[in-house]
C-alpha positions as CSV (number, residue, x, y, z in Angstrom):
1,X,14.3,-10.5,2.5
2,X,11.1,-12.4,3.1
3,X,7.9,-10.6,2.2
4,X,6.6,-10.4,5.7
5,X,9.9,-9.0,6.9
6,X,9.7,-6.4,4.2
7,X,6.2,-5.5,5.3
8,X,7.4,-5.0,8.9
9,X,10.3,-2.8,7.7
10,X,7.9,-0.7,5.6
11,X,5.4,-0.3,8.5
12,X,8.3,0.8,10.8
13,X,9.5,3.4,8.4
14,X,6.0,4.7,7.9
15,X,5.4,4.8,11.7
16,X,8.7,6.5,12.4
17,X,7.8,9.2,9.9
18,X,4.4,10.1,11.2
19,X,2.2,8.2,8.8
20,X,-1.3,7.8,10.2
21,X,-3.8,4.9,10.2
22,X,-1.3,2.3,9.0
23,X,-3.4,-0.7,7.8
24,X,-2.1,-4.0,6.5
25,X,-4.4,-5.9,4.1
26,X,-3.6,-9.5,3.4
27,X,-5.0,-10.1,-0.1
28,X,-3.4,-13.5,-0.7
29,X,-5.8,-15.6,-2.7
30,X,-8.0,-12.6,-3.6
31,X,-5.8,-11.2,-6.3
32,X,-2.8,-12.2,-8.4
33,X,-1.5,-8.6,-8.3
34,X,0.1,-8.8,-4.8
35,X,0.0,-10.5,-1.5
36,X,-0.2,-7.5,0.8
37,X,-1.4,-3.9,0.6
38,X,-0.4,-1.3,3.1
39,X,-2.7,1.6,3.3
40,X,-1.7,4.8,5.2
41,X,-2.8,8.3,5.6
42,X,-0.6,11.3,5.2
43,X,-1.4,14.9,6.2
44,X,-0.7,16.4,2.7
45,X,0.6,15.7,-0.8
46,X,4.0,16.7,0.3
47,X,3.9,14.4,3.3
48,X,2.8,11.5,1.1
49,X,5.8,12.1,-1.2
50,X,8.2,12.3,1.7
51,X,6.8,9.0,3.1
52,X,7.2,7.4,-0.3
53,X,10.8,8.7,-0.5
54,X,11.6,7.4,3.1
55,X,10.4,3.9,2.2
56,X,12.3,3.9,-1.1
57,X,15.5,5.0,0.6
58,X,15.2,2.4,3.3
59,X,14.6,-0.4,0.9
60,X,17.5,0.7,-1.3
61,X,19.8,-0.1,1.7
62,X,18.7,-3.7,1.1
63,X,19.1,-3.4,-2.7
64,X,15.3,-3.5,-3.2
65,X,13.9,-1.1,-5.8
66,X,10.3,-0.4,-6.4
67,X,8.8,-1.7,-9.7
68,X,7.0,1.6,-10.0
69,X,6.0,4.8,-8.2
70,X,2.8,6.6,-9.2
71,X,1.8,10.1,-7.9
72,X,4.0,13.0,-6.8
73,X,4.1,16.1,-4.7
74,X,0.6,17.5,-4.6
75,X,-1.1,14.2,-5.3
76,X,-3.8,12.8,-3.0
77,X,-2.6,9.3,-3.6
78,X,0.9,7.9,-4.1
79,X,1.3,4.2,-5.0
80,X,4.5,2.2,-4.4
81,X,4.6,-1.1,-6.3
82,X,7.0,-3.4,-4.6
83,X,5.9,-6.6,-6.3
84,X,4.3,-8.7,-3.6
85,X,3.4,-5.5,-1.7
86,X,1.5,-2.4,-2.8
87,X,1.8,0.7,-0.6
88,X,-1.1,3.1,-0.9
89,X,-0.2,6.5,0.6
90,X,-3.3,8.7,0.7
91,X,-4.7,11.9,2.1
92,X,-7.6,11.5,4.4
93,X,-9.9,12.9,1.7
94,X,-8.8,10.3,-0.8
95,X,-8.9,7.5,1.7
96,X,-12.4,8.3,2.7
97,X,-13.5,8.5,-0.9
98,X,-11.9,5.2,-2.2
99,X,-12.3,3.1,1.0
100,X,-9.8,0.5,0.0
101,X,-10.2,-1.4,3.3
102,X,-13.9,-1.8,2.6
103,X,-13.3,-2.8,-1.0
104,X,-10.9,-5.6,0.0
105,X,-12.9,-6.8,3.0
106,X,-15.8,-8.0,0.7
107,X,-15.7,-11.8,0.4
108,X,-14.7,-13.1,-2.9
109,X,-17.7,-13.8,-5.1
110,X,-18.4,-17.5,-5.7
111,X,-19.1,-18.7,-9.2
112,X,-22.5,-20.1,-9.8
113,X,-22.8,-22.8,-12.5
114,X,-25.6,-22.2,-14.9
115,X,-27.6,-25.3,-15.9
116,X,-26.7,-26.7,-19.3
């Protein structure tokens, strides 16, 4: 499955399961960690865990397994590492605090050469 198709599938699963404020960040060329980040808000730690489980179950149907899952029931932030895609599932409190969209909207710093 192509990366952008995988992104669309993930967004659909999240939307179908009441995720809020689904935001896609294209970070290609800004980091070598991934190409896309999907940031969503859940209503509670339990909701975040359920959203994570729904995404993992849907991707398993296409024989895609996450490289890692961090966070669990009761967490304010659950991270799904899908290789080229990172899914950040956050409570509103955590999302307001970390402001990932703002962090990744800052233009890449240019390197200034020092005179020899």
